[in-house]
N, CA and C atoms as an extended XYZ file, in Angstrom:
258
Properties=species:S:1:pos:R:3:atomname:S:1:resname:S:1:resid:I:1 pbc="F F F"
N        25.062      -42.132        1.137 N   MET     1
C        25.597      -40.822        0.851 CA  MET     1
C        24.621      -40.001        0.016 C   MET     1
N        24.034      -40.651       -0.997 N   VAL     2
C        23.076      -39.965       -1.847 CA  VAL     2
C        21.832      -39.583       -1.046 C   VAL     2
N        21.424      -40.478       -0.139 N   ASP     3
C        20.249      -40.184        0.680 CA  ASP     3
C        20.476      -38.978        1.587 C   ASP     3
N        21.691      -38.816        2.100 N   SER     4
C        21.962      -37.672        2.976 CA  SER     4
C        21.935      -36.366        2.176 C   SER     4
N        22.434      -36.385        0.928 N   PHE     5
C        22.368      -35.190        0.085 CA  PHE     5
C        20.923      -34.868       -0.296 C   PHE     5
N        20.149      -35.891       -0.543 N   ARG     6
C        18.740      -35.691       -0.879 CA  ARG     6
C        18.001      -35.081        0.317 C   ARG     6
N        18.269      -35.592        1.508 N   LEU     7
C        17.656      -35.062        2.718 CA  LEU     7
C        18.092      -33.616        2.960 C   LEU     7
N        19.361      -33.338        2.733 N   LEU     8
C        19.868      -31.974        2.888 CA  LEU     8
C        19.195      -31.028        1.886 C   LEU     8
N        19.020      -31.469        0.657 N   GLY     9
C        18.358      -30.645       -0.362 CA  GLY     9
C        16.900      -30.384       -0.024 C   GLY     9
N        16.209      -31.411        0.433 N   ILE    10
C        14.801      -31.249        0.812 CA  ILE    10
C        14.678      -30.303        2.001 C   ILE    10
N        15.563      -30.445        2.971 N   THR    11
C        15.540      -29.582        4.149 CA  THR    11
C        15.831      -28.138        3.765 C   THR    11
N        16.797      -27.913        2.897 N   ALA    12
C        17.131      -26.555        2.449 CA  ALA    12
C        15.969      -25.935        1.672 C   ALA    12
N        15.349      -26.714        0.803 N   ALA    13
C        14.216      -26.199        0.036 CA  ALA    13
C        13.037      -25.870        0.944 C   ALA    13
N        12.768      -26.728        1.898 N   LEU    14
C        11.678      -26.491        2.837 CA  LEU    14
C        11.942      -25.247        3.680 C   LEU    14
N        13.169      -25.098        4.155 N   GLY    15
C        13.530      -23.921        4.936 CA  GLY    15
C        13.402      -22.638        4.136 C   GLY    15
N        13.827      -22.677        2.884 N   THR    16
C        13.710      -21.508        2.008 CA  THR    16
C        12.254      -21.146        1.772 C   THR    16
N        11.411      -22.150        1.577 N   MET    17
C         9.984      -21.876        1.352 CA  MET    17
C         9.330      -21.298        2.605 C   MET    17
N         9.704      -21.790        3.770 N   ILE    18
C         9.135      -21.277        5.017 CA  ILE    18
C         9.543      -19.820        5.220 C   ILE    18
N        10.801      -19.509        4.975 N   ILE    19
C        11.269      -18.130        5.125 CA  ILE    19
C        10.584      -17.214        4.112 C   ILE    19
N        10.467      -17.637        2.874 N   ALA    20
C         9.815      -16.823        1.849 CA  ALA    20
C         8.347      -16.590        2.182 C   ALA    20
N         7.664      -17.613        2.647 N   ALA    21
C         6.256      -17.469        3.012 CA  ALA    21
C         6.101      -16.548        4.213 C   ALA    21
N         7.008      -16.641        5.152 N   GLY    22
C         6.950      -15.779        6.328 CA  GLY    22
C         7.180      -14.328        5.978 C   GLY    22
N         8.144      -14.061        5.111 N   LEU    23
C         8.427      -12.680        4.723 CA  LEU    23
C         7.305      -12.087        3.877 C   LEU    23
N         6.739      -12.867        3.003 N   SER    24
C         5.669      -12.336        2.155 CA  SER    24
C         4.382      -12.136        2.948 C   SER    24
N         4.186      -12.920        3.981 N   GLY    25
C         2.984      -12.787        4.790 CA  GLY    25
C         3.027      -11.625        5.754 C   GLY    25
N         4.200      -11.153        6.092 N   CYS    26
C         4.313      -10.068        7.069 CA  CYS    26
C         3.668       -8.786        6.571 C   CYS    26
N         3.797       -8.484        5.312 N   SER    27
C         3.249       -7.227        4.809 CA  SER    27
C         1.729       -7.257        4.728 C   SER    27
N         1.158       -8.431        4.602 N   SER    28
C        -0.297       -8.491        4.488 CA  SER    28
C        -0.985       -8.578        5.843 C   SER    28
N        -0.239       -8.862        6.890 N   ILE    29
C        -0.853       -8.982        8.210 CA  ILE    29
C        -1.211       -7.613        8.763 C   ILE    29
N        -0.280       -6.681        8.749 N   SER    30
C        -0.557       -5.359        9.297 CA  SER    30
C        -0.247       -4.310        8.246 C   SER    30
N        -1.245       -3.873        7.575 N   SER    31
C        -1.082       -2.846        6.561 CA  SER    31
C        -1.854       -1.616        6.994 C   SER    31
N        -1.135       -0.542        7.297 N   ASP    32
C        -1.792        0.675        7.727 CA  ASP    32
C        -1.804        1.717        6.622 C   ASP    32
N        -1.534        1.290        5.406 N   HIS    33
C        -1.513        2.201        4.272 CA  HIS    33
C        -2.871        2.193        3.583 C   HIS    33
N        -3.405        3.384        3.336 N   VAL    34
C        -4.673        3.511        2.632 CA  VAL    34
C        -4.379        4.045        1.239 C   VAL    34
N        -4.879        3.384        0.215 N   ASP    35
C        -4.688        3.826       -1.158 CA  ASP    35
C        -5.649        4.973       -1.437 C   ASP    35
N        -5.119        6.193       -1.506 N   CYS    36
C        -5.965        7.372       -1.675 CA  CYS    36
C        -6.638        7.417       -3.048 C   CYS    36
N        -6.068        6.737       -4.036 N   ASN    37
C        -6.728        6.679       -5.337 CA  ASN    37
C        -8.038        5.909       -5.239 C   ASN    37
N        -8.028        4.835       -4.467 N   VAL    38
C        -9.250        4.054       -4.254 CA  VAL    38
C       -10.273        4.896       -3.501 C   VAL    38
N        -9.801        5.613       -2.479 N   VAL    39
C       -10.702        6.465       -1.700 CA  VAL    39
C       -11.318        7.545       -2.588 C   VAL    39
N       -10.499        8.150       -3.439 N   LYS    40
C       -10.995        9.203       -4.336 CA  LYS    40
C       -12.069        8.659       -5.278 C   LYS    40
N       -11.816        7.497       -5.861 N   LEU    41
C       -12.791        6.911       -6.783 CA  LEU    41
C       -14.090        6.546       -6.071 C   LEU    41
N       -13.961        6.000       -4.861 N   GLN    42
C       -15.156        5.630       -4.105 CA  GLN    42
C       -15.938        6.879       -3.689 C   GLN    42
N       -15.233        7.942       -3.311 N   ALA    43
C       -15.900        9.182       -2.912 CA  ALA    43
C       -16.608        9.818       -4.105 C   ALA    43
N       -15.984        9.740       -5.278 N   GLU    44
C       -16.613       10.285       -6.483 CA  GLU    44
C       -17.876        9.516       -6.854 C   GLU    44
N       -17.932        8.256       -6.466 N   SER    45
C       -19.122        7.462       -6.771 CA  SER    45
C       -20.232        7.672       -5.745 C   SER    45
N       -19.957        8.500       -4.729 N   GLY    46
C       -21.009        8.857       -3.790 CA  GLY    46
C       -20.984        8.132       -2.459 C   GLY    46
N       -19.946        7.364       -2.185 N   ARG    47
C       -19.875        6.640       -0.912 CA  ARG    47
C       -19.338        7.558        0.184 C   ARG    47
N       -19.804        7.351        1.391 N   THR    48
C       -19.346        8.142        2.525 CA  THR    48
C       -18.023        7.582        3.046 C   THR    48
N       -17.356        8.375        3.896 N   ASP    49
C       -16.083        7.921        4.462 CA  ASP    49
C       -16.250        6.642        5.273 C   ASP    49
N       -17.338        6.537        6.008 N   SER    50
C       -17.535        5.328        6.817 CA  SER    50
C       -17.780        4.102        5.939 C   SER    50
N       -18.471        4.279        4.836 N   GLU    51
C       -18.686        3.156        3.904 CA  GLU    51
C       -17.373        2.736        3.260 C   GLU    51
N       -16.563        3.731        2.874 N   ILE    52
C       -15.274        3.438        2.243 CA  ILE    52
C       -14.362        2.728        3.242 C   ILE    52
N       -14.321        3.243        4.471 N   ALA    53
C       -13.470        2.639        5.502 CA  ALA    53
C       -13.871        1.195        5.764 C   ALA    53
N       -15.149        0.939        5.801 N   SER    54
C       -15.625       -0.416        6.028 CA  SER    54
C       -15.253       -1.327        4.862 C   SER    54
N       -15.334       -0.803        3.649 N   ALA    55
C       -15.056       -1.622        2.466 CA  ALA    55
C       -13.580       -1.977        2.339 C   ALA    55
N       -12.682       -1.058        2.716 N   ILE    56
C       -11.254       -1.330        2.546 CA  ILE    56
C       -10.576       -1.772        3.834 C   ILE    56
N       -11.332       -1.837        4.929 N   GLY    57
C       -10.778       -2.311        6.192 CA  GLY    57
C        -9.862       -1.310        6.868 C   GLY    57
N       -10.180       -0.036        6.753 N   ALA    58
C        -9.372        1.016        7.370 CA  ALA    58
C       -10.242        1.822        8.323 C   ALA    58
N        -9.611        2.721        9.062 N   SER    59
C       -10.385        3.582        9.951 CA  SER    59
C       -10.907        4.787        9.185 C   SER    59
N       -11.949        5.407        9.706 N   VAL    60
C       -12.537        6.582        9.069 CA  VAL    60
C       -11.525        7.733        9.062 C   VAL    60
N       -10.693        7.829       10.099 N   ASP    61
C        -9.669        8.883       10.154 CA  ASP    61
C        -8.645        8.714        9.035 C   ASP    61
N        -8.232        7.469        8.756 N   ASP    62
C        -7.280        7.232        7.676 CA  ASP    62
C        -7.886        7.576        6.318 C   ASP    62
N        -9.157        7.282        6.151 N   VAL    63
C        -9.834        7.617        4.892 CA  VAL    63
C        -9.953        9.136        4.762 C   VAL    63
N       -10.245        9.815        5.859 N   ALA    64
C       -10.405       11.271        5.823 CA  ALA    64
C        -9.102       11.981        5.474 C   ALA    64
N        -7.963       11.381        5.806 N   LYS    65
C        -6.674       11.982        5.465 CA  LYS    65
C        -6.468       12.080        3.958 C   LYS    65
N        -7.145       11.243        3.202 N   CYS    66
C        -6.995       11.257        1.747 CA  CYS    66
C        -7.727       12.421        1.099 C   CYS    66
N        -8.570       13.108        1.829 N   HIS    67
C        -9.322       14.222        1.249 CA  HIS    67
C        -8.565       15.535        1.299 C   HIS    67
N        -7.332       15.514        1.801 N   GLY    68
C        -6.531       16.729        1.884 CA  GLY    68
C        -6.111       17.199        0.504 C   GLY    68
N        -5.259       18.217        0.493 N   ALA    69
C        -4.782       18.782       -0.774 CA  ALA    69
C        -3.979       17.748       -1.539 C   ALA    69
N        -4.097       17.786       -2.840 N   GLU    70
C        -3.372       16.843       -3.685 CA  GLU    70
C        -1.895       17.187       -3.661 C   GLU    70
N        -1.056       16.181       -3.488 N   LYS    71
C         0.369       16.407       -3.364 CA  LYS    71
C         1.142       16.005       -4.618 C   LYS    71
N         0.470       15.549       -5.625 N   SER    72
C         1.162       15.147       -6.836 CA  SER    72
C         0.526       15.854       -8.030 C   SER    72
N         1.133       15.723       -9.156 N   GLY    73
C         0.603       16.364      -10.347 CA  GLY    73
C         1.159       17.764      -10.511 C   GLY    73
N         0.543       18.540      -11.379 N   ASN    74
C         1.037       19.872      -11.699 CA  ASN    74
C         0.182       20.973      -11.090 C   ASN    74
N        -0.419       20.722       -9.946 N   LYS    75
C        -1.296       21.705       -9.320 CA  LYS    75
C        -0.563       22.990       -8.984 C   LYS    75
N         0.687       22.885       -8.548 N   SER    76
C         1.407       24.078       -8.131 CA  SER    76
C         2.582       24.390       -9.041 C   SER    76
N         2.572       23.924      -10.268 N   SER    77
C         3.700       24.164      -11.153 CA  SER    77
C         3.798       25.617      -11.565 C   SER    77
N         2.713       26.391      -11.398 N   GLY    78
C         2.779       27.813      -11.697 CA  GLY    78
C         3.682       28.556      -10.742 C   GLY    78
N         3.931       27.985       -9.568 N   ASP    79
C         4.808       28.622       -8.596 CA  ASP    79
C         6.268       28.488       -8.979 C   ASP    79
N         6.586       27.683       -9.962 N   ALA    80
C         7.981       27.477      -10.349 CA  ALA    80
C         8.552       28.710      -11.027 C   ALA    80
N         7.701       29.503      -11.668 N   VAL    81
C         8.134       30.711      -12.346 CA  VAL    81
C         7.598       31.908      -11.578 C   VAL    81
N         8.447       32.746      -11.023 N   PRO    82
C         7.944       33.888      -10.268 CA  PRO    82
C         7.264       34.911      -11.177 C   PRO    82
N         6.367       35.677      -10.608 N   ASN    83
C         5.625       36.675      -11.367 CA  ASN    83
C         6.326       38.036      -11.356 C   ASN    83
N         7.611       38.051      -11.202 N   ALA    84
C         8.364       39.300      -11.164 CA  ALA    84
C         8.575       39.826      -12.581 C   ALA    84
N         8.594       41.158      -12.728 N   PRO    85
C         8.856       41.716      -14.073 CA  PRO    85
C        10.297       41.446      -14.510 C   PRO    85
N        10.486       41.337      -15.812 N   TYR    86
C        11.820       41.007      -16.330 CA  TYR    86
C        12.454       42.220      -16.926 C   TYR    86
């Protein structure tokens, strides 16, 4: 009886580890996300888009998308207050 519980516990633990390893590995297999902060830092250091793409394993088109207008920060916070007279 004890041996069957031990076998059941080992089987459950093994199954849980296989599922956890499978789920954690899925995100690293196909990652199409490019970290634009890395691209910005590499571009500031003088590397070309093709060099950056080769270094991070992305396409040159994906790297080029990071050179667009900045979408975060306070770049457009002046638009929050209209310039109308009061």
